[in-house]
Each structure stands twice: as C-alpha cells, then as structure tokens.
N, C-alpha and C positions, 0 to 999 in steps of 0.2 A: 283704712278702708274697712267697711263692715264685712263680717264673715257671712258666708252663704248659709241660709237657714237649713237646719236639718243635718248639717255636717257633723257637729259634735254628737248628735244623737246616733249617728252611724259609726262614729269612732268607738263608742262604748261597747256595742256588740262585738266589734273586732277584738277588744281587750278580753271580753268574756270568752271569745272563741279561741284565745291563745294566739291571736294575730298581732304582731308587733307593728305599730304604725310609726314610721320615721318621716320627719319633715325636712326637706332640703330646700333652701331658699337663698336667693341672692340678697335678701334684706340684711340689715344690721342685726347683731346678736340680740340686743334688747327687744327690738321689734319682733324678731322671730320667736323669742321666748314668750312674749306677751300673746302673740297669736296662738302659739301652741297651748298656752294655758286656757285660752278661750275655747279651743276646740278639743280640750281634754286629752291632749298629747303630753303625758308626763315624762319626766326623766331629765337627764343631763342635757344642757345646750352647749354648743361649742362652735367656734369659728372654724371654717374649713381649712384655715391656715395651720391648724394643729396637725393636719395630715402631712405637712411638709417641713423640711428642715430649714435652717437659716438661709440656705442657698436657693430655696424654692423648689427643691427636688422632693418627690414623694418619699416618705419614710419607708423603711423595710416592711415587707408584707405583714410580719407578725405585729408590728406596731399599729399599722393601719387596721388590722383585724381586731386588735384589742380596743381601739377607739370605736370602730363600727359596732362592736358588740355591746357597748354601753351608752353611746350617745344617741339620743332620739331626735334632737333638733340641731340641724346644721345651718349656719348662717354664712353669707358671703361666699357661696359655693360657685365654683366655675365648672364648665362641662367636664374637665378632666377629673375634678373632685367627685362629681356625681358618678362617673364611671368607676372610679376607684372604690367608692363606698359600695356600689352594687357588687363589684367583684369580691370585695372583702366579705360581704354578707354571704355570698355564694360559697366562698372558701370555708366559711363557718358552718357549712351544711344547711343553710337556710334556703328556702325557696323564695326568691325575690320577685315581687311584682312592682314595676316602676310606672308611675303615672306622670305625664308631662304634656305640655302643649307647644313648646317652643323648639326652635332649631337647636338650641344648646342642650336640649334634653335627648336628642336623637341618639347619640352614642350609648347613653345609659339605657334608653328604651330598647335598643337592639341587643344589648348585653343581658338584660334581665330575662329571667325565665318566662315571665309574661310581661310584655310591654303594653301599657294601656295609654292610648293617646286621646286627647279631648277632640271632639268633632269639630269644634270651632278653632282649633289650633292650626299650627303651620302644617303644610302638606308634607314636609320632610318628616315631622314627628309622626304623622299618620302612617306614612309608608314604612317607618322603622318599627312600628308597633304591631303586635298580633291582634289587638283588640282596639276598637275605636268607640268611645262613648259618645253617641250622638246627642245625648242630653247634658253632657258635661257634669254629670251628677255622681258624686262619690258613693251615694247610696246604691247605685247600680252595681258597684263592685261588691258591696256587702251582700246584695241579693244574689249575685253570681256565685259568691263563695257558698252561700247557703244551698243554692240549687246544685252546685257541684258536689257538695257533701251528700245531698239527697240522692243524686244520680249514682254516685259511687257506692253508697250503701245499698241501693236497689240492685246494682250490678253484682255486688257481693252476695246478696240474697239469692239471686238467680243462679249464680255459679255454684253456690252452696247447695241449692236444690238439685241442680242437674248432676253435680258430682255425687250427691247422696243417692239419688234414685237410680241413676244409670249404673253405677258400680254395684248397688244393692241388687238390681235385676241381674247383673252379670254373676254375682255370687249365687243367686237363686238358680240360674241356669246351670252353673257349674255343679252345684250340689245335686240338682235333679239328675244330671247326667251321671254323676258318680254313684248315686243311690238307685239308678234305673227306675225313676218314678215318671209318671205321665207329666208332660209339659203343660202348665196351666194356660198358656197362650199359644195361639197359632193363627196365621192368616189374618182374616178380617178383624177378629177381636183384638189382635195386637195393634192394629191401626186405630181402633177405637180407644184403646188404652193410651196410646200416644196422643191422640187428639184431646182427650179429656184432661190429661195431666200435664204433659210437657208443652202443649200448645195453648189451649184455652185457659188452663190453670195459671200459666206463667205470664201471659200477656198483661194482666192487671198490675203485676208487680212493677212494671215500667212506670206506672203513674202512682205508685204508693206514696202517700204524703211523707214529709220529713218527720223525724222523731222530735219530740218536744225539746230535747237537749242537744239538737244538732248544732246549735251555735254556742253551746257552753262546754262542749267537749274539746280537749286538747287536739291540735292538728295531728293527722296521721303522718307517721314517718314516711319520707320519700321512698325508702327501700322496703316499706311495709308490704306484706302480701295481700292479695285481693281477698283471700280467706285466711283469717288469723289462725295461728297454730292452736290456740285455745278452742276455737270453733271446731277444728278437726277433732280434737280430743273429746270435747264435751258434747258435740252434737252429731257430727258426721259419722264417726266410728260407732257410737251407740246405735245410731239409726241403721247402719248396715247390719249389725248383729240382730237387732230386734226385728227388722224387716225380714231378714232371712228366716228367723225363727217363726215369725207369724205366717209367712206364706207357706213354708214347708209344713208347719203345724196345721194350717187350715186344709192343705191338700191331703195330709194323712188322716185328719178327722173326717173329711169328706169321703175318702176311700173306705174308711172304717164304717161309716154310716150307710153308704150307698153301694159298695162293692163287696167288701169283706177281705180283699187282698190289696197289697201295696205295690209290689214291684211289677214292672211291665211283663216280665216272663210269667209271673204268677197269674196276672190278669188275663194274659193271652191264653193260658191253659184252661181257663174257665169255659171257653167256647170251643166247639168241635166243628170243623169244616170238612166237607166231602169234596170229591173230585168228579167232574163230568167230562165226557169225551168231547174233544174238539179236534176233528180231523183224525190224524193218526196218533195224537197224544192226549194226555189228561191235564185239565186245567182246574185249579182250585176255585171253588165257588167264592163269590164276593160276599155272601152272607152265610152265617153259621146255621146248622140245622138243630143245634142243641147248645144251651148255655145254662150254667149252674151259677146261682147268685146267693152266696152265703149270707150277705147282709140282709137280704129280704127273705131268706129261707125258702126260696122257690127254685124250681127247675122249669126251664122253658124248652118246649119241643115244637118244631115247625109243623104246621098243618095248613091245609087249604081252608081259608076263612069262609064262613057262611053268614047269611043275613041275621040269623038268630044268635049266633055266637061268633063275634068277630073282634079283631084287635082294636079297631077304632072306638068301639063302644066301651071296652074295658081298660084301655090304656090310662095309666095314672102319670100325668106329666110332671108330678113332683117327686116321684120315686122310681119310675121306670117299670113298675109292676104292670102285668097284663091280665090279671084275673084268670078266667077260665079259657081265654082265647088261645093260649099256648100250653094247655094241659096235655100231658102225654096220653091220657085216657081218651081224649077227644080226637086224637090223630090216628095215623095208620101204623104207628111203630110197633104195637103189640099184635095187630091183626095180620099185616103183610109188610114186614120190614123192607123198605125200598133200597137198602144199602147192602153191599157185600164187600169182602176184602178185595182190594185191587189186584188184578191179575199179576202174576210174577213177571218181572221185567218191564213193568209199565214205566213210561217216562213222562215227566211233566212238560210244560210248554217250552222250557229252557233246555230240554234234552237230558235232564238229570233224572236218575231213578227215584221213584217215590219211596218215602220212608216205610219201613216194614210195618204193617198193621193199618195203613191208610185205608180209608173207606171210599168206595166209588159207587156212584148210582148205577143201579141195574139198567140194562139196555132200554127197557120200556120207558124209563123215566127221562130219557133223552129225546123222546118223541115230541113233536110240536103239538101244542094244545092252546086252548083259550086262556088268556091271563086273567086271574082273579085278584082283585085288589084287597087291601087290608080291611075294607068295609064289607067284604063278602060279595061285591058286585063285579060283574064282568067289565074289564077295561077296554074291550073291543079290539084288543091286539093279540098277537100270537107270541108264545114263548115256549121254552122247553118245560116239560111237566114238572121237573124237580123244583123249578123256580116258584111254584105255587105252595111248596111245602117246606120252605126255609123260613127262618126268622127274618124280621125286618132288619136291614143292614145297620141302621143308625139308632133304632129304638129298641133293640134287645136289651135286656136288663143289665148286662155287663157293659156294653158300649154306652148306654144312656147313664148308668150309674157312674161310670168314669167321667162322663161329661158333667154330671152334677158336681162331682168332687173338684174337677178343674174349674168349674164356674165359681165355686166357693173360694178357691185360691185366687182366681182372677179378680173377684169382687174385693177380697182383702187387699190385693195389690193396689187397686184403684182408690180404695178408701184410705189406706195408709199413706199413699203418696199425696192425696189431696189434703189429708189432715196435717201431714208434715209441712206441706207448702204454706198452709194458713197459720201454722204455728211459728214459722220463721219469718213471717211478714214483719214482725216487730220484736225487739228484745223485751218488750213489756208483755204482760199477761195477754193471752189471746183474747180473752173476754173483754179486755179493756180497749182493744184496737180493732176488733173484728169488723165493725160496721163503719169504720172511718173511710174505707175505700169501697164505694158503692159498686164499682165495676167488678171488683174482686168477688163481692158477695153474689152479684148477678151471674157471673160466669161460673162460680162454684155451683149454683143451682142448675145451670145448663149442663155442666159436667156430670153432676149426679143424675140428672134426668136422662142423659145419654146412656149412662151406665145401667140405670134401672130399666129403661125401655129395652135396651139390648138384652137384658136377662129375662124380662117378664113378657114381652110382647111376642105372641105366636108368629111363626114364620120368620120374623126378624131374628129371633134367637137361634133358629135353625140355620139361617144364612151365615151367622157369625160363630157357629159352633159353641153356643152356650145353651143352658137349660134353666128353666124357672126354679127358684128355690122355695121350699116350704118355709113356714114361719120359724121353725127350729134352726134350720141351716142358715136362714137369713139373719137371725139374731146372733148366731155364733160368729158370723163374719164381721159384726160390728164391735166385737170385743177387742180385736187387734188394733184398729185405729184409735180406740180409746187408750190402749196401752202406749201407742206411739205418742199421742198427744200428751199424756201424763209424763212420759219420759222427757220429751223435748221441753215441756214447760218447767220441769224440775231442773233440767240442764241450764235453761235460760236464767232461772233464779240464781243458780250457783255462779253463772257467768256475770250477772249483774253485780253480785257481791264482790267477786274478785276484781272486776273492772273498777268499781268504786274504790276499793282498797289500794289498787295499784295506780290510780290516776295521778299523773305528775302535776305539780303546781304549774300554772300557766307560764310563769316567768322562767321555768326551767325547761319547758317543752320545746322541741324543735318545731319551728313554725314558719308559715309563709309570711313574708314581710312586704306589704305594700309600701312603696316609697312615694311620697308626695313631692313633686318637683315644680319649679316655676312659680313659687308663691311670692310674687312681687306685690307691689302695692295694689294691683288690681284684683288679687286673690282669685284668678280665673278657675283654677282647679277646685276651689272650694264651692 
C-alpha cells in the first residue's frame, strides 16, 4: 500500500530533535523493513517472536529491554508484544508516546506515557489514549512536540524572571532595613511597579515564538529542573547582586544629590518640628517649621506667604528649592520669635513627657485665623495661626529631596526589571530577537510610558509619591539597566558556548519515543 504523503518528512525532524521513532506492525519482517526504509525509519528490524523463548513466554526483563533499546522496526507483533515493548522502553528511562488505531493497540496506549489514538480508529483505542488525532496525521504529533518545547521554554523564562526580580527586591528591602535607608517604593507606586513589570511585562512571554533550534536540541531529561542549575549560576545569581547594587547605589546617589544625608535618622534630624496645644496636652505639628538642606546649601524657615513672594512662584519641582519664599529674613523668626521652650512637665498626646528642649508655639499662635495658601491667597477657611508659618509638609527641601532620591531608585528598579525581562526572552542576542514578538515590544512601550508618566506628570506623581527628575538624575538612572543588559547578554553568550560544548549526541540522549502501531496493509496511521 502506498505510504501517506508527508510522513517521511515528519520523521526526519523527529530524528533531528532526538526523538527515536519505532515502528510496530503486524506485517511480515520484509514488508515492515521496506516500509520503514520508505519513511526514513532506520535501524535494526526484528520479529516480535524475538521477545519470547521457545515456549512462547516473554524473556526476562533485561533481555526485553536490550532488544527494545536497539530494534526500531518490529514485525508480526501481538498486543502483548506491543505492551512489553512500551514497558521496556519506559524501564530504560524513556518517555514513550504510543500511536495506534485498533483494539489490539489499547493496552499499549494505556501503558504509554502519552497514548495517541487516531480519530478514525476504534472507540476502545480512543478511550484508552490521552490524545486523539482527528486528522490521523503524524505531522500533528511533530507540531505538538514543537509547541510543547516552546511552551516549556517560555514557562522557564517566566519562572526565571519572577525568581530573579522577586528575590532581588527582597534583598533590596532587607538591605534598606539593615542600613536604615529610605524605602524606594510605597503604596501606589509599588502597584505601578508590579503592573509595569510582573504583569504587562510578562504577558507577552506566553506567546514568545520558538527558538530556531527548538527541534534540533536534544530532549530535556524527565527529571530536569524547570530552571537549569547553569541558569541559576550564570543569570539569576548575578542578577540579584547587580540589581541590589544598582538600586542601593541609585538611592544613595539620589540622597547625595538632593538631600546630603543617607540614613533615616540623619534625614529626620534635618527638620525641626514644634508642638501646639491640643486641649490639655501638646501635639507635634504635621509640618516642620525649619529644614536644613546640605545638598542644596539652603535653609528653609516657615513664613506666611504673600502674593509678591510666595512658595508656588519660586518652587523648583526638579530640586525642591524654594527661592526666597522660605528665607529666614523674610519671616518673623528674627523679629518676634513665635516659639518658646515647652513648659516643664508638658505631656504629648500619648501622655508621655516631652523631650527636654522641645519647642512649643506661644499661646497667641494657637488662636484661630484666616488660612493663607502657598500662593499667598486666602483659602477662605480658618486655621490656627501657626499653620500659616510652617513649611509645606510634602514639598519642603528635605521631604521633597528624599522623594527625588526614592524616585531615582524606583526608576532604576523598573528599568532594570524590564531590561532583564527582554534580555531573557531568548538565549540569542537581544538585538537579534527583540522585534520578533510584536506584543512584547508594544507592552514594553506601554510599561515605559506608565513609568515616565508616573514620574513626570504633575498631580499624578504627587498621588503616587514620586517626583520629576531633572536631566542629570534621569540620565543616571539609565546607566544601571545598561549594566544589567550587558551582564545578562555576556552570561547568555557563555551559556551558549557551554551548552554547545556539552550537547549530547542525539543517539545517546534520553528521549521521548513515539511508537507507531497498527501498520497493516492499509497504513492508516501513516
């Protein structure tokens, strides 16, 4: 009977992929050998009677395994023989896939790791199998193997990415706590970070195309890990260390440029807070009355703003400077100091005594008056007098400078994570495969747009506790992702060389073994 077209062309990719194709048929040995030659199934041919002794009993397992390990074409096979061959291949640590269409194939289909029945075959065979080929086409199996390898590779990339960035962020958090540094992320901006990297960034990896060599690489060991040990050593561990260094480094550089101090206690000491009377106790103000900013070389002193000299007109959103709006000479501090030492025995709102030397507002500054805004205009509401002569709570130079430093570290985090993600999309050079997945490129643009809008857009950045970066700070944050990309690309190059030097010959590799059964004169499975 003529062979089905395209079958031989599908067997060749199996050989290249390290998949051993074995034919089991009820035909005579000469017929089976001739058909096997036509469809490019090479190797030794044997009668299934070789599996049995002179009394017709199956030989010992070791003998059956030895035969199954070298014979690729079996003739005159009975259902018991097919089952014995499948079991022997599995005992040899192969992953066996069995194809068949008849009732006599059902036991072997049920025993195989993957039973593949023909859609036009017997109902018993279809019920015994895990997969049914509706088109009865062997090429579908080859396509399924390719798709399975692609899916597994993409799962490995996603797990590699999540392991890398989640543990790297944990290392950053731990280091920040140990060094008593400001935390780069909090609240809403943490959610934006997760959206841009672990959600939008990862989704396109699910549809990442297969690598060019996906069907020429030896099969993966059944006991192989989802993330190879070499990937742990060459990619994940270096990523942890570099990510930690980059984020902490960016945070410290930002604190140096915009604050002048590094530890939380040192930063907190740069601003002075007074106490105001609330009922029978004293409560600390929400905003400081004085801040010292070494990085900017300025001192800020609270004052009531005027239309001619006000904070809104002088505030620099890229540095936190306030011009003359918070100059000491423009306020009341030298003319009529509004503060005094807190009375002895004063208690705070928690009933605890105030620290010696604490400053409290004089009684007249607790009186109710008209609230004056940062633009020097009346707000039309009432407040206590001292509230008009304190600094802005979130935009004083220390608080705002700290926010700028945290924004630099946050920006470095998001850029490093996105750069790392696109580097591990393929073992090939990033520039060679960057545009092959249009969804990945589009969502990268969306993630970057979300990050930049969150930083630069007024009101939005305030809502997510970020601040706009000047050109110098912005450029510095791009150095770290370039380092991450360079490191990962170098590691990938080393991995490619090691993988090619350690590649096992296909005939020695542990492999999946599709078994073709039921090859009678009709050649239905072909």
